[in-house]
C-alpha positions in Angstrom: 107.6 99.5 99.0 111.3 99.5 99.9 111.9 97.3 102.9 113.7 98.9 105.9 116.6 96.4 105.8 117.5 97.4 102.2 117.1 101.0 102.9 119.4 100.7 106.0 122.1 99.0 103.9 122.0 101.6 101.2 122.0 104.6 103.6 124.8 103.0 105.7 127.0 102.5 102.6 126.4 106.0 101.4 127.0 107.4 105.0 123.6 109.0 105.2 121.6 109.3 108.4 118.2 109.3 106.6 116.9 109.9 103.1 113.5 109.2 101.6 113.7 106.1 99.3 110.7 105.0 97.3 110.4 102.4 94.6 110.6 105.1 91.9 113.7 106.7 93.4 116.7 106.7 91.0 120.2 106.1 92.3 121.2 109.5 91.1 118.6 111.1 93.3 120.3 109.8 96.5 123.2 112.0 97.7 126.5 110.3 97.3 125.2 107.6 94.9 127.2 108.1 91.8 129.0 105.9 89.3 131.9 105.4 91.7 129.8 104.4 94.6 127.4 102.3 92.6 129.6 99.2 92.8 130.1 99.6 96.5 126.4 99.9 97.1 125.6 96.8 95.1 128.4 94.8 96.8 127.1 96.0 100.2 123.6 94.7 99.4 125.0 91.4 98.2 127.1 90.9 101.3 124.3 92.0 103.7 121.8 89.6 102.3 124.1 86.8 101.1 123.1 87.0 97.5 125.0 87.5 94.2 123.8 89.6 91.2 125.0 89.1 87.7 126.4 92.0 85.8 123.4 91.8 83.4 120.9 91.9 86.4 122.6 95.0 87.7 122.6 96.7 84.3 118.9 96.2 84.0 118.1 98.0 87.3 116.3 101.3 86.6 115.4 102.4 90.1 115.5 101.3 93.7 112.2 99.4 93.3 113.9 97.2 90.7 116.7 96.5 93.2 114.2 95.5 95.8 112.4 93.1 93.4 115.7 91.6 92.3 116.7 91.1 95.9 113.4 89.6 96.8 113.6 87.1 93.9 117.1 86.1 95.0 116.1 85.5 98.6 113.2 83.2 97.8 
């Protein structure tokens, strides 16, 4: 499950009112999330939750569920 706080940060950064985001959702399936906005979304998540992701961690992300799991692991 994608937690509401992560969904809120993603949608706010992409300037979307609402969009269904599930663990299997790919970044490319979300309007406005492209290679140019990818870095800004990741930075917004880091800033909102006070975490830092390494470049390798970000490269290993396959879907939004992976991002949620990475965020959860950093927040523990």
